[in-house]
C-alpha positions in Angstrom: 3.7 27.7 -39.6 0.9 25.5 -38.7 -1.9 26.3 -36.7 -2.8 23.5 -34.1 -6.8 24.1 -32.9 -7.0 21.9 -28.9 -10.0 21.0 -28.6 -12.6 21.2 -26.8 -11.4 24.9 -25.8 -10.9 26.0 -29.5 -7.2 27.4 -28.6 -4.8 27.6 -30.8 -0.7 27.7 -31.3 1.4 28.0 -34.0 3.6 25.2 -34.5 6.4 25.2 -36.6 7.6 21.8 -39.0 9.1 19.3 -37.1 7.6 19.9 -33.5 5.7 17.1 -32.3 2.1 17.9 -31.0 3.1 17.3 -27.5 5.5 20.3 -28.1 2.6 22.4 -29.6 0.3 21.5 -26.9 2.5 22.4 -23.6 3.2 25.8 -25.8 -0.4 26.6 -25.0 -0.2 25.7 -21.4 3.2 24.9 -19.9 1.8 23.0 -17.4 0.4 20.4 -19.2 1.5 16.5 -18.5 4.5 17.8 -16.8 4.3 15.6 -13.8 3.4 12.7 -16.5 5.8 10.0 -15.6 7.0 8.6 -19.0 9.1 5.7 -17.8 5.9 4.0 -16.5 5.3 3.1 -19.9 2.3 4.3 -20.3 1.5 6.1 -23.3 -2.4 6.8 -22.6 -1.8 10.3 -21.7 -0.7 11.1 -24.9 -3.7 9.7 -26.6 -5.1 12.5 -28.9 -7.8 12.2 -31.6 -6.7 14.7 -34.8 -10.0 15.3 -36.4 -8.4 17.3 -39.2 -5.4 17.7 -40.9 -3.8 14.3 -40.7 -1.9 14.4 -43.8 -0.1 17.4 -42.3 1.6 15.0 -39.5 4.4 12.1 -40.0 3.2 8.5 -40.9 2.1 6.5 -37.5 5.5 5.0 -37.2 5.9 1.0 -35.6 6.5 1.9 -32.1 3.8 5.0 -31.9 1.6 2.0 -33.5 2.5 -0.9 -30.9 1.5 1.8 -27.8 -1.7 2.7 -29.9 -2.4 -1.1 -29.4 -2.5 -0.9 -25.7 -4.6 1.7 -25.3 -8.4 1.4 -24.6 -10.4 3.4 -27.2 -8.0 4.0 -30.0 -9.7 5.2 -33.4 -8.9 6.0 -36.9 -8.1 9.3 -35.6 -6.1 8.4 -32.7 -2.4 9.6 -32.5 0.3 9.7 -29.8 1.1 13.3 -29.3 4.4 12.6 -28.1 5.2 10.7 -31.8 3.1 12.8 -34.5 5.0 15.1 -35.8 3.9 18.7 -37.5 4.6 18.6 -41.3 3.9 21.7 -41.9 2.0 21.1 -45.1 -1.9 22.0 -43.6 -3.5 23.5 -40.3 -4.7 20.4 -37.7 -7.6 20.0 -35.1 -7.1 17.9 -32.6 -8.7 17.1 -29.3 -7.6 15.8 -26.1 -8.8 13.1 -24.2 -9.1 11.4 -20.3 -8.3 14.1 -18.6 -9.3 17.9 -18.0 -6.4 19.7 -19.7 -7.1 23.4 -18.2 -6.5 25.0 -21.3 
C-alpha cells in the first residue's frame, strides 16, 4: 500500500497498486467531485500537483498530456488525478488545485 498525502490539509489515505489518484482522493472524502460532469470534456478540475512520489505513478499517457495542454497553469508537477495510477513503489504527496476541497 502507498500512502497518499493530500495537501493543503495534510490528510493521508492508503492507495493500492492500480488505483487512480482520483479514487484515492475520493476515499478520503466521498463527496469529492461527485457532481463533476466529465462529459463536458473539461479536465481542469482533476488537475493536481504531485510534489513527492512522481516515480510512484504511471507515466503520462498521450491522452492525459493532450488534456493537460488545454489547462492554464500546468507545470512539471502537473497530473490529472483521473489518469495518474498508483504503482505502489513509493509514497505520494499531492496538492489539490482550483477549488476548496473540504478535506
